[in-house]
N, C-alpha and C positions, 0 to 999 in steps of 0.2 A: 221240633228240630233239634240236634244234637250240636254241640261246638265245633268249630272248625279248629283244625290243628294243622301245623306247617310240617312239610317233608323236609329235611336236612340232608345234603350228601356228608358222607362220612369220610374223613380225608384219607387216604391211601386205599379206598375201596370204591369199586365202580358202583353207581347208583343202579346197574342191573343186578347187583350181585347183594346189596344192602343199603339202608336208609336208617336214618334216625327221624322219629315223628313226635312231635309235642310242641307246648306253646312258647317255647325259648330253645336256644341252641343249648343251654345248660340245664334244662328239663325236659328231657327227651328219653325215647323207648328205643332200642336199638331193634331192629327188624331186619331180618336175613332172609333171603329166598334162596332156596337150593332144591334141587330136582334129584337128588340122589339121596345114601345114606350118610355122606358126610357133608361137613359144612367147608365152604372154599376156603383154600388156604389163607386168604388175604383176610377172611372173617374170623377164623381160628388165632390170626395173629393179634387183630383188635382184641379178641375176647381175653387173649393171654396177657396183654398190656392193661388190662383194665384193672 
């Protein structure tokens, strides 16, 4: 069985759009969900700010 990870909300982004997944808030992978060809504006803003 694999190890469990926690899903965290991303400040300024609805959890319906994106979450961060990992062992701790400082060690996460950003996961965005989109149904079209472009990322939602709030995700683009987060990516530009990283």
